[in-house]
C-alpha angles and dihedrals in degrees: 000000000000130000092262090063103047102069098043089053092059088044092055093043091054091048095046104039133042099237134125113264127213089255091056091049092051090049090052091050091050091055093053100039114055095178091061095044095108093048093049092049090052092049091048092051093050092046094049093049092047093049092046093051098043097043089067089071096065133053122234121268114269122234089252092054091048091052091048094051092045091050092049094047095047091047092046098053087041089063097246110160092205091057090048092051092049091047093052089048088053090051093049095051121111093207107119096221094045090049088058091050091050090055091052089053092047091051091055092048089051090050089056093052097084088057090050091050091049090055089048093056095262093302125125114280095239143013108239117207126183118206123197138160144133120292110281095028090119099248095151093045090050092050090050092053099042092040093056090046092052096046087050088057093053100265125133110227127201120192120197103192117186116209122198116252123223113254088213105045101013091231129132133209094224088202100154095095091053090053092048099050098153097041092048089059093048111107090210092057132069123195119194118183113199129186118238090224089201094309112154112251097014094272113120119222089243097052091094091054091047088057090056091051093049091051090048089054090057102260107148096187119053118185119191114196116194138195119266127310127291143120089279090068086085083088094073092043087059094061106039137069094226129026114207122192116205119200131177123228114252141144126275131036102325093182089073091060098059123061115243092232092061093050089051090054094050118104090186133018116207122196106207132201092037097165142091116358091354095060095092095046088047091056090049093052090047091055092047094052093043089057093044094052090056089063096050128089114262117237095195131054094208104037132063113198114245136202118222135174125226140170118216089191097058098021091233114155096009097107090046089049091055090049088054091050090051089051088055093049094048093047093049093046096049092048094047092237093117094059091043090051091052092050091051090048092054091056091048092053092045090059092042089057092044091053092046094050093042089055091049092050089048093052093047095048109120095224092048092049090050095052099035101080094053093045091048089052092050092048090050091050091048095243093127134014122255089242093057091046090052091050091051093050092048090050090052091048094049097044101040117078 
Protein backbone atom coordinates (compact mmCIF):
# COMPACT_ATOMS: atom_id res chain seq x y z
CA UNK A 1 0.00 0.00 0.00
CA UNK A 2 1.56 3.20 -1.19
CA UNK A 3 1.78 6.55 0.50
CA UNK A 4 -1.23 7.85 -1.44
CA UNK A 5 -3.43 5.25 0.21
CA UNK A 6 -2.48 5.54 3.88
CA UNK A 7 -3.88 8.93 4.80
CA UNK A 8 -7.23 8.60 3.01
CA UNK A 9 -7.77 5.33 4.84
CA UNK A 10 -7.51 7.06 8.22
CA UNK A 11 -9.75 9.83 6.85
CA UNK A 12 -12.46 7.34 5.90
CA UNK A 13 -12.13 5.43 9.15
CA UNK A 14 -12.66 8.60 11.15
CA UNK A 15 -15.67 9.50 9.02
CA UNK A 16 -17.24 6.04 9.12
CA UNK A 17 -16.62 4.87 12.66
CA UNK A 18 -16.84 6.62 16.04
CA UNK A 19 -13.29 6.01 17.25
CA UNK A 20 -10.54 8.25 18.45
CA UNK A 21 -8.07 9.19 15.73
CA UNK A 22 -4.39 9.83 16.12
CA UNK A 23 -5.09 13.53 15.75
CA UNK A 24 -7.54 13.45 18.66
CA UNK A 25 -5.02 11.61 20.79
CA UNK A 26 -2.32 14.15 20.01
CA UNK A 27 -4.75 16.96 20.83
CA UNK A 28 -5.48 15.33 24.18
CA UNK A 29 -1.77 15.02 24.94
CA UNK A 30 -1.23 18.66 24.06
CA UNK A 31 -3.89 19.72 26.53
CA UNK A 32 -2.31 17.81 29.39
CA UNK A 33 1.37 18.44 28.68
CA UNK A 34 2.29 22.09 28.40
CA UNK A 35 6.01 21.48 27.84
CA UNK A 36 5.30 19.55 24.66
CA UNK A 37 2.70 22.02 23.31
CA UNK A 38 4.92 23.40 20.57
CA UNK A 39 5.92 19.94 19.38
CA UNK A 40 2.31 18.74 19.30
CA UNK A 41 1.21 21.82 17.38
CA UNK A 42 3.94 21.24 14.81
CA UNK A 43 2.96 17.58 14.44
CA UNK A 44 -0.70 18.52 14.05
CA UNK A 45 0.13 21.06 11.34
CA UNK A 46 2.21 18.57 9.39
CA UNK A 47 -0.44 15.85 9.72
CA UNK A 48 -3.27 18.11 8.62
CA UNK A 49 -1.38 19.37 5.58
CA UNK A 50 -0.37 15.84 4.62
CA UNK A 51 -3.89 14.48 4.99
CA UNK A 52 -5.36 17.39 3.05
CA UNK A 53 -2.95 16.92 0.17
CA UNK A 54 -3.15 13.15 -0.03
CA UNK A 55 -6.93 12.87 0.39
CA UNK A 56 -7.37 14.55 -2.99
CA UNK A 57 -6.08 11.39 -4.68
CA UNK A 58 -9.01 9.18 -3.62
CA UNK A 59 -12.76 9.52 -3.98
CA UNK A 60 -15.09 9.29 -1.01
CA UNK A 61 -16.63 6.01 -0.01
CA UNK A 62 -19.99 5.34 -1.63
CA UNK A 63 -23.07 4.47 0.40
CA UNK A 64 -22.83 0.91 -0.87
CA UNK A 65 -19.21 0.63 0.32
CA UNK A 66 -20.13 2.04 3.72
CA UNK A 67 -22.95 -0.49 4.11
CA UNK A 68 -20.61 -3.30 3.08
CA UNK A 69 -17.92 -2.33 5.60
CA UNK A 70 -20.47 -1.90 8.38
CA UNK A 71 -22.02 -5.30 7.62
CA UNK A 72 -18.62 -7.01 7.59
CA UNK A 73 -17.48 -5.35 10.81
CA UNK A 74 -20.68 -6.08 12.72
CA UNK A 75 -20.64 -9.69 11.54
CA UNK A 76 -16.95 -10.04 12.32
CA UNK A 77 -17.06 -8.88 15.92
CA UNK A 78 -20.25 -10.90 16.29
CA UNK A 79 -18.27 -14.04 15.54
CA UNK A 80 -19.96 -14.88 12.24
CA UNK A 81 -17.74 -17.19 10.20
CA UNK A 82 -19.30 -16.04 6.93
CA UNK A 83 -18.35 -12.42 7.71
CA UNK A 84 -14.81 -13.52 8.63
CA UNK A 85 -14.46 -15.46 5.38
CA UNK A 86 -15.70 -12.49 3.32
CA UNK A 87 -13.39 -10.12 5.20
CA UNK A 88 -10.31 -12.28 4.53
CA UNK A 89 -11.32 -12.52 0.86
CA UNK A 90 -11.48 -8.73 0.78
CA UNK A 91 -7.99 -8.53 2.31
CA UNK A 92 -6.55 -11.03 -0.16
CA UNK A 93 -7.87 -9.26 -3.24
CA UNK A 94 -5.53 -7.53 -5.68
CA UNK A 95 -8.17 -5.03 -6.80
CA UNK A 96 -6.88 -1.53 -5.90
CA UNK A 97 -10.18 -0.16 -4.66
CA UNK A 98 -11.04 -3.27 -2.63
CA UNK A 99 -7.57 -3.19 -1.08
CA UNK A 100 -8.35 0.31 0.16
CA UNK A 101 -11.66 -0.89 1.60
CA UNK A 102 -9.90 -3.78 3.33
CA UNK A 103 -7.55 -1.35 5.06
CA UNK A 104 -10.50 0.67 6.32
CA UNK A 105 -12.00 -2.51 7.76
CA UNK A 106 -8.70 -3.55 9.32
CA UNK A 107 -8.29 -0.16 10.92
CA UNK A 108 -11.66 -0.46 12.61
CA UNK A 109 -10.86 -3.97 13.84
CA UNK A 110 -7.57 -2.69 15.26
CA UNK A 111 -9.45 0.14 16.99
CA UNK A 112 -11.63 -2.49 18.69
CA UNK A 113 -8.61 -4.44 19.96
CA UNK A 114 -7.99 -2.36 23.14
CA UNK A 115 -11.54 -3.16 24.22
CA UNK A 116 -10.93 -6.86 23.58
CA UNK A 117 -7.70 -6.76 25.58
CA UNK A 118 -9.48 -4.98 28.42
CA UNK A 119 -12.05 -7.77 28.54
CA UNK A 120 -9.19 -10.29 28.53
CA UNK A 121 -7.58 -8.79 31.60
CA UNK A 122 -5.04 -6.70 29.69
CA UNK A 123 -3.56 -9.75 27.94
CA UNK A 124 -3.23 -10.18 24.16
CA UNK A 125 -6.44 -11.23 22.44
CA UNK A 126 -5.03 -14.44 20.98
CA UNK A 127 -2.09 -16.81 21.17
CA UNK A 128 -0.48 -16.99 17.72
CA UNK A 129 1.35 -20.20 16.85
CA UNK A 130 3.28 -20.89 13.66
CA UNK A 131 3.63 -24.50 12.52
CA UNK A 132 6.20 -25.65 9.98
CA UNK A 133 7.85 -28.86 8.94
CA UNK A 134 8.81 -30.98 5.95
CA UNK A 135 6.12 -32.64 3.82
CA UNK A 136 4.86 -35.74 5.55
CA UNK A 137 5.59 -34.48 9.05
CA UNK A 138 1.91 -34.73 9.93
CA UNK A 139 1.13 -31.04 10.32
CA UNK A 140 -2.53 -31.34 9.29
CA UNK A 141 -3.08 -34.41 11.49
CA UNK A 142 -1.51 -32.60 14.43
CA UNK A 143 -3.70 -29.54 13.89
CA UNK A 144 -6.79 -31.76 13.73
CA UNK A 145 -5.99 -33.41 17.07
CA UNK A 146 -4.90 -30.34 19.02
CA UNK A 147 -7.66 -28.23 17.47
CA UNK A 148 -10.38 -30.64 18.61
CA UNK A 149 -8.81 -30.79 22.06
CA UNK A 150 -8.78 -27.00 22.36
CA UNK A 151 -12.33 -26.48 21.13
CA UNK A 152 -13.40 -29.12 23.63
CA UNK A 153 -11.85 -26.97 26.35
CA UNK A 154 -13.83 -23.90 25.28
CA UNK A 155 -11.31 -22.21 22.99
CA UNK A 156 -12.05 -20.83 19.54
CA UNK A 157 -9.40 -21.99 17.09
CA UNK A 158 -8.55 -20.41 13.77
CA UNK A 159 -6.30 -22.22 11.28
CA UNK A 160 -4.65 -20.30 8.45
CA UNK A 161 -3.32 -23.07 6.21
CA UNK A 162 -1.18 -22.02 3.26
CA UNK A 163 -1.25 -24.31 0.21
CA UNK A 164 1.45 -24.21 -2.48
CA UNK A 165 0.42 -22.74 -5.82
CA UNK A 166 1.38 -24.28 -9.14
CA UNK A 167 4.09 -22.33 -10.95
CA UNK A 168 2.47 -23.37 -14.24
CA UNK A 169 -1.26 -22.83 -13.74
CA UNK A 170 -1.27 -20.77 -10.54
CA UNK A 171 -3.80 -23.15 -8.97
CA UNK A 172 -3.76 -24.80 -5.55
CA UNK A 173 -5.20 -28.04 -4.24
CA UNK A 174 -6.56 -26.44 -1.06
CA UNK A 175 -6.57 -29.88 0.52
CA UNK A 176 -6.26 -28.89 4.18
CA UNK A 177 -9.99 -29.01 4.87
CA UNK A 178 -10.19 -32.52 3.45
CA UNK A 179 -7.40 -33.61 5.82
CA UNK A 180 -9.09 -31.95 8.82
CA UNK A 181 -12.56 -33.41 8.42
CA UNK A 182 -13.65 -33.27 12.06
CA UNK A 183 -12.16 -29.87 12.83
CA UNK A 184 -13.66 -28.32 9.70
CA UNK A 185 -17.14 -29.26 10.97
CA UNK A 186 -16.50 -27.81 14.44
CA UNK A 187 -18.43 -24.56 14.94
CA UNK A 188 -15.73 -23.28 17.29
CA UNK A 189 -13.03 -23.71 14.65
CA UNK A 190 -12.37 -21.88 11.40
CA UNK A 191 -10.04 -23.24 8.71
CA UNK A 192 -8.92 -20.92 5.92
CA UNK A 193 -6.76 -22.39 3.16
CA UNK A 194 -4.87 -19.75 1.18
CA UNK A 195 -2.73 -20.15 -1.96
CA UNK A 196 0.88 -19.04 -1.81
CA UNK A 197 0.47 -17.36 -5.21
CA UNK A 198 4.22 -17.50 -5.66
CA UNK A 199 4.96 -15.93 -2.29
CA UNK A 200 8.36 -16.96 -0.94
CA UNK A 201 8.08 -19.29 2.00
CA UNK A 202 4.43 -20.15 1.60
CA UNK A 203 3.24 -17.22 3.70
CA UNK A 204 1.01 -14.88 1.78
CA UNK A 205 1.49 -11.14 2.23
CA UNK A 206 -2.00 -10.93 3.69
CA UNK A 207 -1.57 -13.68 6.29
CA UNK A 208 -0.63 -11.13 8.93
CA UNK A 209 -3.80 -9.16 8.22
CA UNK A 210 -5.89 -12.35 8.28
CA UNK A 211 -4.56 -12.97 11.81
CA UNK A 212 -5.90 -9.56 12.87
CA UNK A 213 -9.31 -10.37 11.42
CA UNK A 214 -9.44 -13.76 13.15
CA UNK A 215 -8.62 -12.14 16.47
CA UNK A 216 -11.30 -9.52 15.87
CA UNK A 217 -13.80 -12.33 15.34
CA UNK A 218 -13.03 -13.71 18.79
CA UNK A 219 -10.66 -16.57 17.99
CA UNK A 220 -8.23 -16.86 20.90
CA UNK A 221 -5.94 -19.46 19.29
CA UNK A 222 -4.55 -18.75 15.80
CA UNK A 223 -2.53 -21.50 14.10
CA UNK A 224 -0.57 -20.65 10.96
CA UNK A 225 0.51 -23.70 8.96
CA UNK A 226 3.14 -23.14 6.30
CA UNK A 227 4.57 -24.97 3.31
CA UNK A 228 7.69 -27.09 3.76
CA UNK A 229 10.92 -26.05 5.42
CA UNK A 230 13.43 -23.50 4.14
CA UNK A 231 15.11 -20.23 4.99
CA UNK A 232 12.00 -18.41 3.78
CA UNK A 233 10.05 -19.82 6.74
CA UNK A 234 11.42 -16.88 8.71
CA UNK A 235 8.33 -15.14 7.33
CA UNK A 236 5.96 -17.04 9.61
CA UNK A 237 8.28 -16.58 12.60
CA UNK A 238 7.88 -12.83 12.08
CA UNK A 239 4.12 -12.92 12.62
CA UNK A 240 3.52 -15.40 15.46
CA UNK A 241 4.19 -15.56 19.19
CA UNK A 242 5.55 -19.11 19.09
CA UNK A 243 7.22 -20.94 16.23
CA UNK A 244 6.84 -24.74 16.36
CA UNK A 245 8.88 -27.05 14.14
CA UNK A 246 7.33 -30.46 13.43
CA UNK A 247 9.60 -33.28 12.25
CA UNK A 248 8.84 -36.95 11.50
CA UNK A 249 10.95 -39.82 12.85
CA UNK A 250 13.10 -41.55 10.22
CA UNK A 251 16.48 -43.18 9.79
CA UNK A 252 19.72 -41.40 9.02
CA UNK A 253 21.06 -38.05 10.13
CA UNK A 254 17.93 -35.95 10.31
CA UNK A 255 19.84 -32.83 11.28
CA UNK A 256 21.15 -32.63 7.73
CA UNK A 257 17.60 -32.35 6.40
CA UNK A 258 16.61 -29.20 8.29
CA UNK A 259 18.36 -25.88 7.84
CA UNK A 260 20.11 -24.57 10.91
CA UNK A 261 18.37 -21.21 10.65
CA UNK A 262 14.97 -22.82 11.06
CA UNK A 263 16.05 -24.76 14.13
CA UNK A 264 17.37 -21.54 15.65
CA UNK A 265 13.99 -19.87 15.11
CA UNK A 266 12.04 -22.73 16.71
CA UNK A 267 10.67 -22.20 20.22
CA UNK A 268 9.56 -25.81 20.33
CA UNK A 269 10.49 -28.90 18.30
CA UNK A 270 7.84 -31.60 18.04
CA UNK A 271 8.68 -35.13 16.92
CA UNK A 272 5.48 -36.51 15.39
CA UNK A 273 4.27 -40.08 14.74
CA UNK A 274 5.83 -41.31 17.97
CA UNK A 275 3.97 -44.62 18.12
CA UNK A 276 4.26 -48.26 17.04
CA UNK A 277 7.37 -49.15 15.06
CA UNK A 278 8.40 -45.49 14.91
CA UNK A 279 8.64 -45.09 18.67
CA UNK A 280 12.33 -45.97 18.86
CA UNK A 281 13.36 -43.73 15.91
CA UNK A 282 11.28 -40.94 17.48
CA UNK A 283 13.21 -41.20 20.73
CA UNK A 284 16.48 -41.12 18.79
CA UNK A 285 15.48 -37.99 16.89
CA UNK A 286 14.36 -36.35 20.14
CA UNK A 287 17.78 -36.98 21.68
CA UNK A 288 19.60 -35.66 18.58
CA UNK A 289 17.63 -32.41 18.49
CA UNK A 290 17.90 -31.93 22.24
CA UNK A 291 21.69 -32.08 21.90
CA UNK A 292 21.68 -29.81 18.85
CA UNK A 293 19.59 -27.12 20.55
CA UNK A 294 22.13 -26.86 23.35
CA UNK A 295 24.72 -25.67 20.83
CA UNK A 296 22.56 -22.99 19.25
CA UNK A 297 22.21 -19.38 20.33
CA UNK A 298 19.16 -18.68 22.46
CA UNK A 299 16.77 -16.04 21.17
CA UNK A 300 14.93 -15.59 24.48
CA UNK A 301 16.19 -14.82 27.96
CA UNK A 302 13.33 -16.60 29.69
CA UNK A 303 12.66 -19.63 27.48
CA UNK A 304 14.81 -22.58 26.56
CA UNK A 305 13.58 -24.44 23.43
CA UNK A 306 12.42 -27.97 24.13
CA UNK A 307 11.97 -31.16 22.10
CA UNK A 308 8.85 -33.24 22.75
CA UNK A 309 7.29 -36.34 21.19
CA UNK A 310 3.61 -36.75 20.28
CA UNK A 311 1.35 -39.13 18.40
CA UNK A 312 -1.56 -37.66 16.47
CA UNK A 313 -2.94 -41.15 15.96
CA UNK A 314 -3.20 -42.07 19.64
CA UNK A 315 -3.25 -38.53 21.06
CA UNK A 316 -0.37 -39.38 23.38
CA UNK A 317 1.68 -36.37 24.40
CA UNK A 318 -0.71 -33.77 22.93
CA UNK A 319 -2.13 -32.47 26.27
CA UNK A 320 1.41 -32.26 27.69
CA UNK A 321 2.50 -30.42 24.55
CA UNK A 322 -0.22 -27.82 25.04
CA UNK A 323 0.83 -27.38 28.67
CA UNK A 324 4.37 -26.69 27.44
CA UNK A 325 3.07 -24.12 24.97
CA UNK A 326 1.13 -22.39 27.75
CA UNK A 327 4.30 -22.30 29.85
CA UNK A 328 6.02 -20.53 26.97
CA UNK A 329 3.20 -17.99 26.63
CA UNK A 330 3.11 -17.24 30.37
CA UNK A 331 6.89 -16.86 30.58
CA UNK A 332 7.00 -14.52 27.58
CA UNK A 333 4.05 -12.48 28.86
CA UNK A 334 5.41 -12.02 32.38
CA UNK A 335 8.84 -10.97 31.09
CA UNK A 336 7.42 -8.53 28.53
CA UNK A 337 9.18 -10.34 25.67
CA UNK A 338 5.91 -11.28 23.97
CA UNK A 339 4.77 -7.69 23.57
CA UNK A 340 8.25 -6.60 22.49
CA UNK A 341 8.34 -9.41 19.92
CA UNK A 342 5.00 -8.32 18.46
CA UNK A 343 6.17 -4.72 18.21
CA UNK A 344 9.31 -5.82 16.37
CA UNK A 345 7.23 -7.98 14.04
CA UNK A 346 5.04 -5.03 13.10
CA UNK A 347 8.10 -3.05 12.01
CA UNK A 348 9.40 -6.03 10.03
CA UNK A 349 6.12 -6.35 8.16
CA UNK A 350 5.97 -2.60 7.57
CA UNK A 351 9.28 -2.75 5.73
CA UNK A 352 8.31 -5.94 3.92
CA UNK A 353 5.27 -4.18 2.52
CA UNK A 354 7.29 -1.08 1.68
CA UNK A 355 9.80 -3.19 -0.28
CA UNK A 356 7.03 -5.08 -2.06
CA UNK A 357 5.20 -1.94 -3.11
CA UNK A 358 8.39 -0.11 -4.04
CA UNK A 359 9.32 -2.98 -6.36
CA UNK A 360 5.86 -2.94 -7.93
CA UNK A 361 6.03 0.84 -8.52
CA UNK A 362 9.48 0.39 -10.04
CA UNK A 363 8.28 -2.32 -12.41
CA UNK A 364 5.24 -0.29 -13.46
CA UNK A 365 7.15 2.94 -14.07
CA UNK A 366 6.71 3.95 -17.75
CA UNK A 367 10.38 4.82 -18.29
CA UNK A 368 11.53 1.55 -16.71
CA UNK A 369 9.12 -0.47 -18.83
CA UNK A 370 10.38 1.30 -21.94
CA UNK A 371 14.05 0.57 -21.23
CA UNK A 372 13.67 -2.88 -19.68
CA UNK A 373 13.31 -5.07 -22.84
CA UNK A 374 16.47 -3.72 -24.49
CA UNK A 375 18.51 -3.96 -21.28
CA UNK A 376 17.26 -7.52 -20.69
CA UNK A 377 18.32 -8.42 -24.25
CA UNK A 378 21.80 -6.95 -23.75
CA UNK A 379 22.21 -8.76 -20.41
CA UNK A 380 21.12 -12.03 -22.03
CA UNK A 381 23.62 -11.56 -24.87
CA UNK A 382 26.40 -10.75 -22.41
CA UNK A 383 26.93 -7.18 -23.67
CA UNK A 384 26.53 -5.67 -20.19
CA UNK A 385 26.50 -7.08 -16.69
CA UNK A 386 23.25 -7.45 -14.71
CA UNK A 387 24.62 -5.02 -12.14
CA UNK A 388 25.15 -2.28 -14.73
CA UNK A 389 21.69 -2.87 -16.20
CA UNK A 390 20.16 -2.57 -12.75
CA UNK A 391 22.04 0.68 -12.11
CA UNK A 392 20.82 2.11 -15.41
CA UNK A 393 17.22 1.20 -14.67
CA UNK A 394 17.41 2.68 -11.19
CA UNK A 395 18.86 5.87 -12.61
CA UNK A 396 16.02 6.08 -15.11
CA UNK A 397 13.49 5.48 -12.34
CA UNK A 398 14.96 8.14 -10.05
CA UNK A 399 15.44 10.86 -12.68
CA UNK A 400 12.26 10.47 -14.72
CA UNK A 401 9.09 11.93 -13.22
